[in-house]
C-alpha positions in Angstrom: 4.4 -22.2 -8.0 1.2 -22.3 -5.5 1.8 -26.2 -5.3 5.2 -25.8 -3.5 6.1 -26.5 -0.4 7.2 -23.1 0.5 3.9 -22.0 1.1 2.7 -24.3 3.0 3.5 -22.5 6.1 0.8 -20.1 5.1 -1.8 -22.2 4.0 -1.8 -23.8 7.7 -2.0 -21.0 9.7 -5.2 -19.7 7.2 -6.6 -23.3 8.1 -6.4 -22.3 11.8 -8.2 -19.1 11.0 -10.4 -21.0 9.4 -11.2 -23.8 12.5 -11.0 -20.7 14.8 -14.1 -19.0 12.6 -11.7 -15.9 12.0 -11.1 -14.3 9.2 -7.5 -12.0 8.2 -8.4 -8.7 6.7 -6.0 -8.1 3.6 -5.1 -4.9 1.9 -3.1 -4.0 -1.4 -1.1 -1.0 -2.0 1.2 0.3 -5.2 3.3 3.3 -4.8 4.5 5.7 -7.1 2.4 5.5 -9.4 2.1 8.6 -12.9 1.4 6.7 -16.1 0.1 4.4 -18.0 2.7 1.8 -18.3 2.8 -1.9 -19.4 4.1 -3.2 -16.0 1.0 -0.7 -14.5 -1.6 -3.0 -17.4 0.2 -5.8 -16.0 -0.4 -5.1 -12.3 -3.9 -3.9 -13.0 -4.5 -6.8 -14.7 -3.3 -9.7 -12.2 -6.1 -7.6 -9.6 -8.6 -7.0 -11.9 -8.3 -10.7 -12.7 -8.3 -11.8 -9.1 -10.8 -9.2 -7.8 -8.1 -8.1 -5.3 -8.6 -4.4 -4.6 -5.9 -2.2 -5.3 -4.8 1.1 -3.7 -2.3 2.9 -5.7 -0.3 5.8 -4.3 0.0 8.0 -7.1 2.9 11.5 -7.4 0.5 14.2 -7.9 3.3 16.8 -8.9 3.8 14.2 -12.0 1.2 13.0 -12.7 -1.9 14.1 -15.6 -4.8 13.2 -17.4 -3.9 10.0 -18.9 -3.7 7.9 -15.7 -7.1 10.0 -15.1 -7.9 8.8 -18.4 -7.5 5.1 -17.8 -8.8 4.4 -13.5 -11.6 6.1 -14.9 -12.8 2.4 -16.6 -11.3 0.4 -13.2 -14.0 0.3 -10.0 -11.3 -1.5 -8.1 -8.4 0.9 -7.8 -8.7 4.1 -5.4 -6.4 6.2 -4.9 -4.4 7.5 -2.4 -2.2 11.0 -2.3 2.2 10.2 -2.3 3.6 12.9 -1.2 4.1 15.7 -4.5 7.1 15.3 -6.9 8.7 12.2 -4.4 11.4 14.3 -4.1 14.3 14.3 -1.2 14.8 17.2 0.9 16.8 15.3 3.9 20.6 16.0 3.7 23.2 13.5 2.1 24.1 11.9 6.2 20.1 11.1 6.5 17.8 8.5 5.1 15.9 9.5 2.3 12.4 12.5 3.3 10.6 14.1 1.6 7.5 15.5 4.2 10.5 16.4 6.8 11.7 18.7 9.1 13.8 20.5 6.6 11.0 23.1 4.9 9.1 24.9 6.6 5.6 22.8 7.9 4.5 25.7 5.4 5.2 24.8 2.3 5.1 21.0 2.7 1.4 21.2 3.8 0.7 23.4 1.0 2.3 21.2 -1.4 0.4 18.3 0.2 -3.0 20.6 0.4 -1.9 20.6 -3.8 -1.4 17.0 -4.4 -4.7 16.0 -2.1 -7.2 19.0 -4.4 -5.5 18.0 -7.6 -5.8 14.2 -7.3 -9.6 14.3 -6.6 -10.1 16.2 -8.8 -8.2 14.5 -11.0 -9.9 11.0 -9.8 -13.4 11.8 -9.1 -14.9 8.3 -8.2 -11.6 7.1 -7.8 -9.8 8.8 -4.8 -9.4 8.1 -1.6 -8.0 11.2 1.0 -5.5 9.0 3.0 -1.6 9.8 2.6 1.4 7.5 1.8 4.3 9.7 2.7 7.3 8.9 0.2 10.0 6.5 1.5 7.2 6.1 4.2 8.2 8.9 6.5 7.0 11.9 7.4 7.9 14.1 10.5 5.2 13.9 13.3 5.4 17.8 13.8 3.4 17.4 10.4 0.8 15.4 10.8 -1.4 16.8 13.3 -2.2 19.2 10.6 -2.9 16.8 7.6 -7.2 15.9 8.8 -7.2 20.3 8.4 -5.9 19.7 4.7 -8.8 16.7 4.2 -6.9 13.7 4.8 -8.8 10.8 6.6 -5.9 8.3 7.2 -2.3 8.0 6.9 -0.1 5.0 5.2 2.9 4.1 6.6 4.8 0.8 7.3 4.9 -1.8 10.1 2.5 -2.2 13.0 0.3 0.8 13.8 1.3 2.3 16.9 -2.0 2.8 19.3 -3.6 6.2 20.1 -2.0 8.9 17.5 -3.1 11.8 15.8 -5.0 10.5 13.0 -6.0 6.5 11.7 -3.2 4.5 10.3 -3.5 2.1 7.8 -0.1 0.3 7.6 1.9 -2.0 5.3 4.1 -4.2 6.7 4.8 -6.6 3.9 6.9 -5.2 0.7 7.8 -7.5 -1.4 10.9 -5.7 -3.1 13.9 -6.3 -2.2 15.4 -2.5 -1.6 18.3 -3.6 -0.4 20.0 -6.6 -2.6 19.0 -7.0 -5.8 15.9 -4.2 -6.1 12.9 -6.8 -8.0 11.2 -9.4 -6.3 12.8 -11.2 -2.7 12.9 -14.0 -1.3 9.6 -16.3 -1.6 10.1 -18.3 1.7 10.9 -15.0 3.3 7.7 -13.4 2.5 5.5 -16.3 3.0 7.2 -16.1 7.1 6.0 -12.5 6.7 2.6 -12.8 6.5 2.7 -16.2 8.8 4.3 -13.5 11.3 1.5 -11.2 10.8 -1.1 -13.2 10.9 -0.2 -14.9 13.9 -0.1 -11.0 15.4 -3.8 -11.2 14.4 -4.6 -14.2 15.8 -3.4 -12.6 18.8 -5.5 -10.2 19.8 -4.1 -7.7 16.9 -7.1 -6.7 14.3 -4.8 -4.2 12.1 -5.6 -4.9 8.5 -2.3 -7.1 6.8 -0.8 -4.5 3.5 1.0 -5.8 1.0 3.7 -3.4 -0.2 4.3 -3.5 -4.1 5.6 -1.4 -6.5 4.7 -2.0 -10.1 7.5 0.0 -12.1 10.7 -1.9 -10.8 8.8 -5.4 -10.6 10.4 -8.3 -12.5 9.7 -12.1 -12.9 10.1 -12.8 -9.1 7.7 -10.5 -8.0 4.9 -10.9 -9.9 5.3 -14.3 -9.5 5.3 -14.1 -6.0 2.1 -11.9 -6.7 0.1 -14.5 -8.7 1.2 -17.0 -6.4 -0.3 -15.0 -3.3 -3.9 -14.2 -4.8 -3.8 -17.9 -5.9 -3.5 -18.8 -1.9 -5.3 -15.8 -0.6 -8.5 -15.3 -3.3 -11.3 -17.2 -2.2 -10.0 -18.9 1.0 -12.6 -18.6 3.8 -10.5 -17.5 5.9 -8.8 -13.9 4.3 -10.6 -11.2 3.0 -9.1 -8.9 1.1 -10.4 -5.7 1.1 -10.7 -2.1 0.0 -9.0 1.5 1.4 -12.5 2.5 1.3 -13.8 -0.5 3.8 -10.8 -0.2 6.0 -11.7 3.4 6.8 -15.0 2.9 7.9 -14.7 -0.3 9.8 
């Protein structure tokens, strides 16, 4: 996989960073964790063997002690708050959204408060006060209230806008083809996106590059891409895979 030509553009870009004495920061976020599953075990093993820190966005209303017991064994994992129940409250003509304006703000914020407290209790050593909205969408009117609930950062998708109401720790490269196969996307396509993100950072942005996965729907293509990505990047002098904790403190 990693000896194919599709990875050469990424290798060349990383070598350019190395020649310039630069280091790119990467982080890994995986969404929709609820309980231990074979796919979760595969992800934990892959990240653990590669020594890549992993942030799991856990759905508070659907999870419990089983996941907490499993993750207590794994120091390389942090836990973020993935909404409350991952339920769509938007109308049929709108994009899916749990944290939208369809319900009273106090109801939505009450669920987020309960989700925060639940995951903080279940995962005391792994919990990070980061909100990952389901479908990466949240009503802008709710964001100013998040620090009052204890959240230190918001994680959605796309390059972060400057001067927002709270810190953003975003993802930028989603490995799943949601509008097609609903499995792993083309290796060449993903490599091109990684190179584009790196080029943007080389030009001056210091935003960490977030890779987004969804272990529950991974197929062979998704697992192969992730394995190859780690093989190319881990140990390269121009790459640092960072835990969410370190990025929030930066």
